[in-house]
C-alpha positions in Angstrom: 52.5 132.8 127.3 52.0 134.6 130.7 55.1 134.7 133.0 53.5 132.5 135.6 52.7 129.9 132.9 56.3 130.0 131.7 57.6 129.5 135.2 55.3 126.5 135.7 56.7 124.6 132.6 60.3 125.6 133.3 62.8 122.7 133.7 63.9 121.8 137.2 67.5 121.6 136.1 69.5 122.8 133.1 69.6 120.4 130.2 72.7 118.4 129.5 75.1 119.8 126.8 73.9 118.7 123.4 76.8 119.1 121.0 78.5 115.6 121.3 75.8 113.5 119.7 75.3 116.1 116.9 79.0 116.5 116.2 80.3 115.1 113.0 81.7 111.6 113.6 83.1 109.2 110.9 82.7 106.2 113.2 84.2 103.0 111.8 85.6 104.8 108.8 88.7 105.7 110.9 89.6 102.1 111.5 92.7 101.2 109.6 94.0 104.7 109.2 97.6 105.4 110.1 98.7 107.4 113.1 101.9 109.1 114.1 102.4 110.1 117.7 105.5 112.3 118.4 108.0 111.0 120.9 108.6 113.4 123.8 111.8 111.8 125.2 115.1 113.3 124.4 116.7 110.0 123.6 114.1 109.2 120.9 113.3 111.4 118.0 110.7 111.1 115.3 107.2 109.5 115.6 105.7 106.4 117.1 103.8 105.0 114.2 100.7 102.8 114.3 97.2 102.3 113.1 93.6 102.5 114.3 92.4 98.9 115.1 89.0 99.3 116.7 86.0 101.5 117.2 83.5 101.5 120.1 80.3 103.5 120.0 78.9 102.9 123.5 81.6 104.0 126.0 80.3 104.8 129.4 82.4 107.9 129.9 83.1 109.3 126.4 80.4 108.1 124.1 82.6 106.7 121.4 86.3 105.7 121.6 89.0 104.2 119.4 91.8 101.7 120.0 95.2 102.4 118.5 98.1 99.9 118.1 101.5 101.7 118.3 104.8 100.1 117.3 106.7 101.2 120.4 104.0 101.4 123.1 101.6 98.6 122.1 97.8 99.0 122.4 96.5 102.4 123.4 92.8 101.9 124.1 90.0 104.3 124.8 91.0 107.4 122.7 88.2 109.9 122.2 87.7 111.0 118.5 89.3 114.4 119.3 92.4 112.7 120.8 92.7 110.4 117.8 92.1 113.3 115.4 95.3 115.0 116.5 97.6 112.0 115.8 96.3 110.9 112.4 99.3 110.8 110.1 97.6 112.1 106.9 96.0 115.6 106.8 93.5 114.4 104.4 92.3 111.8 106.9 92.0 114.6 109.5 89.9 116.7 107.1 87.5 113.7 106.6 87.2 113.1 110.3 85.8 116.5 111.2 82.9 118.8 110.1 83.6 121.3 107.4 83.1 124.2 109.8 85.8 122.8 112.1 88.4 122.4 109.3 87.7 125.8 107.8 88.2 127.5 111.2 91.4 125.5 111.9 92.8 126.6 108.5 91.9 130.2 109.2 93.5 130.3 112.6 96.6 128.6 111.3 97.2 131.5 108.8 97.0 134.2 111.4 100.1 135.6 113.0 98.3 135.9 116.4 95.5 133.3 116.4 95.0 133.6 120.1 93.4 137.0 119.5 90.8 135.5 117.2 90.2 132.6 119.7 89.5 135.2 122.4 86.2 135.9 120.8 85.0 132.5 122.1 86.4 132.8 125.6 84.4 133.1 128.7 84.2 136.7 130.0 83.8 137.5 133.7 82.7 140.7 135.4 85.0 142.7 137.6 84.5 145.7 139.8 88.0 147.0 140.1 88.0 150.9 140.2 91.5 151.2 138.8 90.7 149.0 135.8 89.9 151.7 133.3 90.8 149.7 130.2 88.2 147.0 130.9 85.5 149.4 132.0 82.3 149.5 129.9 80.9 153.1 129.9 77.4 152.0 128.9 76.8 149.5 131.7 79.2 150.9 134.2 80.7 147.5 134.9 84.1 146.1 134.2 85.0 142.8 132.4 87.9 140.7 131.5 88.6 137.3 130.0 88.5 134.5 132.6 91.7 132.7 133.3 92.3 129.4 131.7 91.5 126.4 134.0 92.2 122.7 133.7 95.6 123.1 132.2 98.9 121.6 133.4 102.1 123.3 132.4 104.7 120.8 131.3 108.1 120.9 129.6 109.5 118.2 127.3 113.0 116.8 127.8 114.2 118.9 124.9 113.2 122.1 126.8 110.0 122.7 124.8 107.1 124.1 126.8 103.8 122.2 126.4 100.4 122.1 128.0 98.1 119.2 128.9 94.4 119.4 129.6 92.8 117.6 132.6 89.4 117.4 134.2 88.0 115.7 137.3 84.7 113.9 137.2 82.0 113.7 139.9 83.6 110.6 141.4 86.9 112.3 142.0 88.8 110.6 139.2 91.1 112.7 137.1 91.2 112.4 133.3 93.9 113.7 131.0 93.7 114.6 127.3 96.1 112.3 125.5 98.0 115.1 123.7 100.6 117.7 124.7 99.7 121.1 123.2 102.2 123.8 122.2 99.6 126.5 123.0 97.6 127.2 126.2 94.4 127.9 124.3 94.6 124.6 122.5 94.8 122.8 125.9 91.9 125.0 127.1 89.7 123.7 124.2 90.7 120.1 125.0 89.6 120.7 128.7 86.2 121.9 127.6 85.7 119.0 125.1 86.5 116.5 127.9 84.1 118.3 130.2 81.3 118.3 127.7 81.7 114.6 126.9 81.6 113.7 130.6 78.5 115.9 131.2 76.6 114.2 128.3 77.8 110.6 128.3 79.5 110.0 131.7 79.2 110.8 135.3 79.4 114.5 134.9 82.2 116.8 136.0 83.0 117.5 139.6 81.0 120.2 141.2 82.3 123.7 140.6 84.1 122.8 137.3 84.2 126.0 135.2 84.8 126.2 131.4 87.3 128.2 129.4 84.9 128.9 126.5 81.3 130.0 126.5 78.6 127.2 126.6 77.1 128.8 123.5 80.2 128.0 121.5 79.3 125.2 119.1 81.1 121.8 119.3 82.4 122.1 115.8 84.0 125.5 116.6 85.7 124.0 119.7 87.1 121.2 117.5 88.4 123.8 115.1 90.2 125.7 117.9 91.6 122.3 119.1 93.1 121.5 115.8 94.7 124.9 115.4 95.9 124.9 119.0 97.7 121.6 118.3 99.5 122.9 115.2 100.1 126.6 115.8 103.5 127.6 117.2 104.8 131.1 117.9 108.5 131.9 118.3 110.6 134.6 119.7 109.2 137.7 121.4 105.8 137.1 119.8 105.3 133.9 121.8 106.5 135.5 125.0 104.3 138.5 124.7 101.3 136.6 123.7 101.7 134.1 126.6 102.1 136.9 129.1 99.1 138.8 127.8 96.8 135.7 127.8 98.0 134.6 131.3 97.2 138.0 132.7 93.7 137.9 131.3 93.1 141.6 131.8 93.4 143.0 128.3 90.3 143.5 126.3 90.0 142.3 122.7 90.4 145.9 121.4 93.8 146.1 123.1 94.9 142.8 121.4 94.0 144.2 118.0 96.1 147.4 118.6 99.1 145.3 119.9 99.0 143.2 116.8 99.5 146.2 114.5 102.2 147.8 116.7 104.3 144.7 117.2 104.7 143.7 113.5 107.8 145.9 113.0 109.3 145.2 116.5 109.1 141.4 116.1 111.5 141.3 113.2 114.3 142.7 115.3 113.4 140.7 118.4 113.4 137.4 116.6 117.1 137.8 115.8 118.0 138.5 119.4 116.0 135.5 120.6 118.3 133.0 119.0 121.3 134.4 120.9 120.0 134.7 124.4 117.9 132.2 126.3 114.8 133.5 128.0 113.3 131.9 131.1 109.8 130.6 130.8 107.1 132.5 132.8 105.9 129.1 134.0 109.2 127.9 135.6 107.5 127.7 139.0 104.9 125.2 137.8 106.4 123.2 135.0 106.8 119.5 135.3 108.4 116.8 133.1 105.8 114.8 131.3 105.7 111.0 131.2 106.7 109.0 128.1 103.4 109.8 126.5 100.2 111.6 127.4 97.8 109.4 129.3 94.1 109.2 129.1 93.5 108.8 132.8 95.5 109.2 136.0 98.0 106.4 136.7 96.3 103.3 138.2 97.7 101.4 141.2 100.3 98.7 140.6 98.9 95.4 139.5 98.3 92.8 142.3 101.3 90.4 141.9 98.9 87.5 142.3 96.6 88.7 139.5 97.0 87.5 135.9 99.3 89.8 134.0 98.4 91.5 130.8 99.6 89.9 127.6 101.3 91.6 124.7 97.8 91.8 123.2 97.7 92.5 119.4 101.5 92.1 119.1 100.9 88.3 119.2 98.5 88.4 116.2 100.3 87.0 113.1 102.9 84.9 115.1 103.4 81.3 114.0 102.2 78.5 116.3 103.0 74.7 116.4 100.7 72.4 118.3 100.9 68.6 118.9 97.6 66.7 118.6 95.9 66.2 121.9 93.4 63.6 120.7 93.9 59.9 121.4 95.1 57.9 118.5 96.1 61.0 116.5 99.8 61.9 116.1 101.7 64.7 114.4 102.0 68.4 114.6 99.6 71.1 113.4 101.0 74.4 112.3 99.1 77.7 112.1 99.0 81.4 113.0 97.4 83.6 115.6 94.5 85.4 113.9 92.6 87.3 116.6 92.6 88.9 120.0 89.8 89.6 122.4 90.5 91.7 125.5 87.4 91.0 127.6 86.3 87.4 127.1 83.9 85.8 129.5 85.7 83.8 132.3 89.3 84.4 131.0 89.8 88.1 130.3 92.2 88.2 127.3 91.9 85.4 124.7 93.3 84.6 121.3 92.1 82.8 118.1 94.5 80.4 116.3 94.0 79.0 112.7 95.6 75.6 112.4 96.4 73.9 109.1 94.5 76.5 107.2 91.0 75.3 108.1 90.7 74.6 111.8 89.9 77.5 114.1 90.9 77.1 117.7 89.2 80.0 119.4 89.4 81.3 123.0 92.9 80.3 124.0 94.2 82.1 127.1 97.6 83.8 126.8 99.2 81.0 128.8 97.8 78.3 126.5 99.0 80.3 123.5 102.4 80.9 125.0 103.2 77.2 125.1 102.5 76.6 121.4 104.4 79.6 119.9 106.8 78.2 117.3 109.7 80.6 117.9 111.5 80.6 121.2 112.3 84.3 120.7 108.5 85.1 120.6 108.0 83.3 123.9 110.9 85.1 125.6 109.5 88.5 124.5 106.0 87.7 125.7 106.8 87.1 129.4 108.5 89.0 132.2 112.3 88.7 132.8 111.5 87.0 136.2 109.3 84.3 134.6 111.9 83.6 131.9 114.8 83.4 134.3 112.9 81.0 136.6 112.0 78.8 133.7 115.5 78.6 132.4 116.9 77.8 135.8 114.4 75.0 136.5 115.3 73.3 133.2 118.8 72.9 134.5 117.7 70.8 137.5 117.4 67.1 137.6 114.1 67.1 139.4 112.5 70.6 139.4 109.2 69.5 140.8 110.6 68.5 144.1 113.3 71.2 144.4 113.2 73.9 147.0 112.6 76.5 144.2 109.2 75.1 143.3 108.3 73.9 146.8 108.4 77.5 148.2 105.4 78.4 146.0 103.3 75.3 146.9 100.2 75.5 149.2 100.8 74.2 152.8 103.5 71.8 151.7 105.5 69.7 154.2 109.2 70.0 153.3 109.8 66.5 154.5 107.4 64.9 152.0 107.4 64.7 148.2 104.9 67.1 146.7 101.5 65.7 145.8 99.5 67.6 143.1 95.9 67.4 142.0 93.6 69.0 139.4 94.7 67.0 136.3 94.1 63.7 134.5 96.6 61.3 132.9 95.8 61.4 129.1 97.3 60.0 125.9 98.4 56.6 124.8 101.7 54.8 124.6 104.5 54.7 127.0 104.8 58.5 127.5 102.6 59.9 130.3 100.9 63.2 129.6 98.8 65.3 132.0 95.9 67.7 131.3 94.8 70.3 133.9 91.1 70.7 134.5 88.9 72.7 136.9 85.2 73.3 137.9 84.0 76.9 138.1 81.6 78.1 140.7 78.6 77.4 138.4 79.7 73.8 137.8 81.2 74.3 134.4 84.2 72.1 133.5 87.2 73.7 131.9 90.4 72.1 130.5 93.8 73.6 129.9 94.5 73.2 126.1 98.0 71.6 126.5 99.2 68.2 127.6 102.2 68.4 130.0 104.9 65.8 130.4 105.2 66.7 134.1 102.7 66.6 137.0 104.1 69.9 138.4 103.6 71.6 135.1 99.9 70.5 135.0 99.6 71.6 138.6 100.7 75.1 137.6 98.2 75.1 134.7 95.5 74.2 137.2 96.4 77.2 139.3 96.4 79.5 136.2 92.9 78.4 135.3 91.8 78.9 138.9 93.1 82.5 139.2 91.7 83.6 135.8 88.3 82.3 136.9 88.7 84.2 140.2 89.8 87.5 138.6 87.7 87.5 135.4 85.0 84.9 135.9 82.5 83.4 138.4 85.3 81.9 140.6 86.0 78.2 141.4 83.9 75.5 143.0 83.9 75.5 146.8 86.4 73.0 148.1 88.7 73.1 145.1 92.1 71.9 146.2 94.8 74.3 145.2 98.4 73.2 144.4 100.0 76.6 144.8 99.8 79.1 147.6 97.4 82.0 147.0 100.2 84.4 147.7 102.5 82.9 145.0 103.4 85.5 142.4 101.9 85.2 139.0 105.3 85.5 137.4 106.4 82.4 139.3 103.4 80.4 138.0 104.2 81.3 134.4 107.9 80.4 134.9 106.9 77.0 136.4 104.4 76.5 133.6 107.0 77.1 130.8 109.5 74.8 132.5 106.9 72.1 133.1 106.0 72.0 129.4 109.6 71.7 128.2 111.4 69.6 130.9 112.3 66.0 130.1 113.8 63.5 132.6 117.5 62.6 132.2 118.1 58.8 131.9 120.9 56.7 133.5 120.5 58.0 137.1 120.2 55.2 139.6 119.6 57.4 142.6 116.7 59.8 143.1 117.7 63.1 141.4 116.3 65.2 144.3 119.0 63.8 146.6 121.8 64.6 144.4 124.2 67.1 146.0 125.1 68.9 142.7 121.4 69.3 142.0 120.8 70.8 145.4 123.6 73.3 144.8 122.1 74.3 141.5 118.7 74.7 143.2 120.2 76.9 146.0 122.0 79.0 143.4 118.8 79.6 141.6 117.0 80.6 144.8 119.7 83.1 145.5 119.4 84.6 142.0 115.5 84.7 141.9 114.1 85.7 145.3 110.5 85.9 146.4 110.0 89.3 148.0 107.2 88.5 150.5 106.8 92.1 151.4 105.8 93.2 147.9 104.6 89.8 146.8 106.8 89.9 143.7 109.8 88.0 142.3 113.0 89.9 142.3 116.2 89.2 140.3 119.5 89.6 142.1 121.4 92.7 141.0 
């Protein structure tokens, strides 16, 4: 084809990187496999064990991701296959999760004394024109060259003093993403940076303008994964590690010089390793090292949660817990027992929901966390599932003779006159017999009617449930119908609502009192003591416990 014709059919922009979709992926086969994530805190040793619980194949940023449930940290969602690969507990599972070429390269690098020299073959090379740089001068072309410096790497140090490196990359929107693993080698973190960059370029919003790579774009995806695995497991010690780090950081020695150094240092390292145990050497990265967080995070820290926004539940930790629910149907009495069987993190209208199997055959699906909280059988499960502020508020309200009209609850109400007894709305009186029960209900913005799946013995408990439904619809659904009367102030903290909800479900009136409980002096003192212990910090919008 003539040159002009070639130019006419040339693409306007370079094609996106193709390796991710052609890379080997086991997909759902990894679900159920065990994982072991090493603790980085000095106070905890060993591994944080868990299992892969979910696979997604249409992630907007990374293509496919996995969710992992860890014993100590809970749900860790959105792991890329490469991040999950490095924490799989069984080596045989790791071998099944990658292509044969990746595993073979990783084994080969692990056997080498200086694997970084072999990895240098894949590194990006840049041209230099330094007259004094004779070692890197190519006589045939008359130009100089050297290995480009590693980019996208953050130098860290664990609490036990161990140096580690974490990869990070910034996308075109300015958001910074971190690879969820701390590497003992710089070249392992460099491979992780390139893998994140390639996934962003192919599946996501692309990398930020000017993002450079550590390895050549012609290096296959499977080879990068092999370098990643080896970089996560290879560790050097003594003078060998120090000399290799200094050489790779300088980035001005050609591959031929590396091969010569490898042969010359074999005899010297045996003597240097003995001296290394006696004297402590300063790291060459002391000026940049930082202490890592409790565990490597996938993305940069998000802003603190709005104190009025529904809080996240313990998620999968509630699955398997026992529940006990009284019948809410008229004419039916008795208690149904069951177990939590499922969790959904992004349900329509409500955000997080749970499924409960009652009496072995009745499935009650789509319960919000607050509805599930009130029917958990064990009190210890309830206490572990809510914040300390919510639990302290609930326990304090249960000690009062009339919590609904106390100053503690009144401070959270919407436009309430302190001189009048609170009047609540948004619920119906239900049930039969002499005992009054109240069920919260609300209309969403589209006219749909929703009920809170619990019958309260108190009006103020049902009023709190009404506000819980309203806020979940506002934050996760279409919102509430215009003109909906709200019982609680829009600024009231979510933790306060949960505390009032728990107390409103458990409180029972005390008999034998002729006077109105709210006027009792002792009850007012208990209320004032509770307010001094649990304070509403209006500046931050949160509940605070007194020190």
